[in-house]
C-alpha positions in Angstrom: 146.2 68.8 104.0 145.2 67.9 100.4 147.8 65.1 100.5 146.3 63.7 103.7 142.7 63.9 102.3 143.8 62.1 99.1 145.6 59.4 101.1 142.5 59.0 103.3 140.2 58.7 100.3 142.5 56.1 98.8 142.6 54.2 102.1 138.8 54.3 102.3 138.4 53.1 98.7 140.8 50.2 99.3 139.7 49.0 102.7 136.0 49.9 103.1 133.8 47.2 101.6 131.3 48.3 99.0 132.9 51.7 98.3 134.2 52.4 94.8 135.4 50.1 92.1 138.1 48.6 94.3 135.7 48.0 97.3 133.1 46.1 95.3 135.1 43.1 94.3 136.4 42.8 97.8 132.9 42.9 99.2 131.9 40.2 96.8 134.9 38.0 97.7 134.1 38.5 101.4 130.5 37.5 100.8 131.6 34.4 98.9 134.0 33.4 101.6 131.5 33.8 104.4 128.7 32.1 102.4 131.0 29.1 101.7 131.8 28.9 105.4 128.2 29.1 106.4 127.4 26.3 103.9 130.1 24.1 105.5 128.7 24.8 109.0 125.2 23.8 107.8 126.4 20.6 106.3 128.5 19.8 109.4 125.5 20.5 111.7 123.2 18.3 109.6 125.8 15.5 109.5 126.3 15.6 113.2 122.6 15.7 113.9 122.2 12.5 111.9 125.3 10.6 112.9 125.7 11.6 116.6 123.1 10.4 119.1 121.6 13.2 121.3 123.3 15.9 119.4 120.1 17.6 118.2 118.4 18.0 121.5 117.5 21.2 123.3 119.6 20.4 126.3 122.7 19.6 124.2 122.3 22.7 122.0 122.2 24.9 125.2 125.2 23.1 126.5 127.0 23.6 123.2 126.4 27.3 123.3 127.7 27.4 126.9 130.8 25.4 126.0 131.8 28.0 123.3 131.2 31.1 125.4 134.9 31.4 126.5 136.3 31.0 123.0 133.5 33.0 121.4 133.7 36.0 123.7 137.5 36.4 123.4 137.4 35.7 119.6 135.4 39.0 119.1 138.4 41.0 120.2 141.1 38.6 118.9 139.4 39.3 115.5 140.4 43.0 115.9 144.0 42.1 117.0 144.5 39.8 114.0 142.9 42.4 111.7 145.6 44.8 112.8 148.1 42.3 111.6 149.1 41.5 115.2 148.5 38.5 117.5 147.9 38.0 121.3 149.1 34.8 122.9 148.5 36.1 126.4 144.7 35.8 126.5 144.7 32.4 128.3 147.0 33.7 131.1 144.8 36.9 131.4 141.8 34.7 131.9 143.5 32.8 134.7 145.0 35.9 136.3 141.8 37.9 136.2 139.8 35.0 137.6 142.2 34.7 140.5 142.2 38.4 141.2 138.4 38.5 141.2 138.3 35.5 143.5 140.8 36.9 146.0 139.3 40.4 146.1 135.8 39.2 146.3 136.6 36.8 149.2 138.7 39.4 151.1 136.3 42.4 150.6 133.0 40.5 150.6 131.9 42.6 147.6 131.1 41.0 144.3 131.2 44.4 142.5 134.7 45.2 143.8 136.0 41.8 142.9 134.6 41.8 139.4 135.8 45.4 138.8 139.3 44.4 140.0 139.4 41.4 137.8 138.4 43.3 134.7 140.7 46.2 135.5 143.6 43.7 135.8 142.8 42.4 132.3 142.6 45.9 130.9 146.0 46.8 132.5 147.7 43.7 130.9 146.1 44.3 127.5 147.1 48.0 127.5 150.6 47.1 128.6 150.9 44.6 125.7 149.6 47.3 123.3 152.1 49.8 124.7 155.1 47.5 124.2 154.0 46.6 120.7 153.1 50.2 119.6 155.7 52.2 121.4 158.8 50.0 121.1 157.9 48.2 117.9 158.3 44.7 119.5 156.8 41.9 117.4 153.4 41.1 119.0 154.1 37.4 118.9 157.2 37.8 121.1 155.7 40.5 123.3 152.6 38.6 124.1 154.5 35.3 124.4 156.5 37.0 127.2 153.3 38.4 128.7 151.8 34.9 128.6 154.6 33.7 130.9 154.7 36.5 133.4 151.0 37.0 133.7 150.6 33.2 134.4 153.3 33.7 137.0 151.3 36.6 138.5 148.3 34.3 138.7 150.3 31.7 140.7 151.7 34.4 142.9 148.4 36.0 143.6 146.7 32.7 144.4 149.7 31.3 146.4 150.1 28.6 143.9 146.8 27.0 144.5 143.1 27.5 143.6 141.3 30.2 145.5 137.9 29.3 146.9 135.2 32.0 146.8 133.4 32.6 150.0 130.7 35.0 148.7 127.7 33.0 147.3 126.4 35.9 145.3 129.5 35.6 143.0 128.2 32.3 141.6 125.1 34.0 140.2 127.3 35.6 137.5 127.9 32.3 135.8 124.6 30.5 136.7 121.9 33.2 136.4 119.7 32.8 133.2 117.4 34.8 131.1 115.1 33.2 128.4 116.8 29.9 129.0 120.3 31.2 128.4 122.9 31.9 131.1 124.8 35.1 131.6 128.0 33.8 129.8 126.0 33.0 126.7 124.3 36.5 126.7 127.7 38.1 127.3 129.1 36.3 124.2 126.0 37.4 122.1 126.4 41.0 123.4 130.1 41.0 122.4 129.4 39.7 118.9 126.8 42.4 118.4 129.0 45.3 119.8 132.2 44.4 118.1 130.4 43.5 114.9 129.0 47.0 114.9 132.4 48.4 115.8 134.1 46.6 113.0 131.5 47.2 110.2 129.9 50.6 111.0 132.3 52.8 112.8 135.5 54.7 111.7 137.3 52.7 114.4 136.7 49.5 112.6 137.7 51.0 109.2 140.9 52.2 110.8 141.7 48.8 112.2 141.3 47.2 108.8 143.2 50.0 107.1 146.1 49.7 109.6 146.2 45.9 109.2 146.2 46.2 105.4 148.9 48.9 105.3 150.0 50.6 108.5 152.1 53.2 106.7 149.3 54.3 104.4 146.9 54.4 107.4 149.3 56.6 109.3 149.7 59.0 106.3 145.9 59.1 106.1 145.8 60.5 109.7 145.2 57.4 111.7 147.0 57.4 115.1 148.4 53.8 114.6 150.1 53.7 118.0 147.0 54.8 120.0 144.9 52.4 117.9 147.0 49.4 118.8 147.0 50.2 122.5 143.2 50.6 122.4 142.7 47.3 120.6 145.0 45.4 122.9 143.3 47.0 125.9 139.9 45.9 124.6 141.3 42.4 124.2 142.4 42.5 127.9 139.0 43.8 129.1 137.1 41.1 127.2 139.5 38.4 128.4 139.0 39.8 131.9 135.3 39.5 131.6 135.6 36.0 130.3 137.9 35.1 133.2 135.6 36.4 135.8 132.6 34.5 134.3 134.6 31.3 134.1 135.7 31.7 137.7 132.0 32.1 138.7 131.1 29.0 136.8 133.9 26.9 138.4 133.4 28.4 141.9 137.1 29.1 142.3 140.0 31.1 140.9 142.3 28.6 139.3 145.8 29.7 138.0 146.0 26.5 135.9 142.9 27.1 133.9 142.5 27.8 130.2 145.9 26.3 129.1 146.0 26.4 125.3 143.0 28.7 125.0 144.8 31.2 122.8 145.3 28.6 120.1 141.6 27.7 120.1 140.6 31.4 119.8 143.0 32.1 117.0 141.9 28.9 115.2 138.3 30.0 115.4 139.2 33.5 114.0 141.3 32.2 111.1 138.7 29.5 110.3 136.2 32.4 110.2 138.1 34.2 107.6 140.2 36.6 109.6 143.6 37.0 107.8 146.8 36.4 109.8 148.5 39.1 107.7 145.9 41.7 108.8 143.4 43.9 106.9 140.6 41.3 106.6 138.0 40.3 109.2 134.3 39.3 109.3 132.3 39.1 112.5 129.9 36.6 110.8 132.8 34.4 109.8 134.2 34.4 113.3 130.8 33.4 114.7 130.6 30.5 112.3 134.2 29.5 113.0 133.4 29.4 116.7 130.3 27.3 116.1 132.1 24.9 113.9 134.8 24.3 116.5 132.1 24.0 119.2 130.1 21.5 117.2 133.2 19.3 116.6 134.2 19.4 120.2 130.7 18.7 121.4 130.3 15.7 119.0 133.6 14.3 120.2 132.4 14.5 123.8 129.1 12.8 123.0 131.0 10.0 121.2 133.4 9.6 124.1 136.5 10.2 121.9 139.6 9.9 124.1 141.2 13.2 125.0 144.5 12.6 123.1 142.6 12.1 119.9 140.7 15.4 120.6 144.1 17.1 120.6 144.8 15.6 117.2 141.5 16.9 115.8 142.0 20.4 117.3 145.6 20.5 115.8 144.2 19.5 112.4 141.6 22.2 112.6 144.3 24.8 113.3 146.4 23.6 110.5 143.5 23.6 108.0 142.5 27.1 109.1 146.0 28.4 108.4 146.2 26.6 105.1 142.8 28.0 104.2 144.1 31.5 105.1 147.1 31.1 102.9 145.0 29.9 100.0 142.7 33.0 100.3 145.7 35.3 100.5 147.2 33.8 97.3 143.8 34.1 95.6 143.6 37.8 96.6 147.1 38.4 95.3 146.2 36.9 91.9 142.9 38.9 91.8 
């Protein structure tokens, strides 16, 4: 018992920002990293406002927020997965699958509630399965979720019969179009997710355990953290949030499309890494993820306003991902030297 308490104390000192002599420098470094990213975003926003016509208009800003809801919502839980030192490549397929399930069940039952519940439950099941495979069998999460990406996309095609599923219940469309204070439900959902998972990461023991496990899983286990259960829980949360995002996207499109969201997983991971989440685990910042999402959204929005051809947009998104990874490597080497 004394050994466990000592290990737990050491884990808390190492991984909890602002606690002890070890935590203080880490808190300062995290603040510096986040502040630098915020400064970059402010400069980018000012530059785009000056250089891009119609960028700084109320209508475009609302549209920009709506355009990042899918990436932003899923990034709040991808942050936790990456902080664990894992990765989830199946989120795009989960979005497509849950949207198709929601569309099929809603149209067949006539109930929006049942359809939405079925879609979110499908996402939770896939996420929990991913976590179980990774935690119970020790399969590398990259491989496990890559396999899940394929078979879940296949399930989406099978469920839909290989084609888009039209929704016959008009009330379902209100999920994506209803607004409050000028912002639609998808935007409020993203804001809610950032608040909830920000609190979960920074205030609760669950968040501290996620960071501790990502930093050193063996030490976290010795400190009394149930690492297996934690991984299953985080992947299940990822599935639930991806399911919510899939249902809302389906409502916005008016149909369940098994082809939707191709490549979404890379955009989400890019936003997280750009926001300071370490690919090696143990480091995450909800503020950084928010800024990373906004930076990617601003760049994408500006390219759309400037009518940049789609194939050039692929180049820019690829460059952002590469720069985010290089930035993560630079920060890791700096932490090692420190």
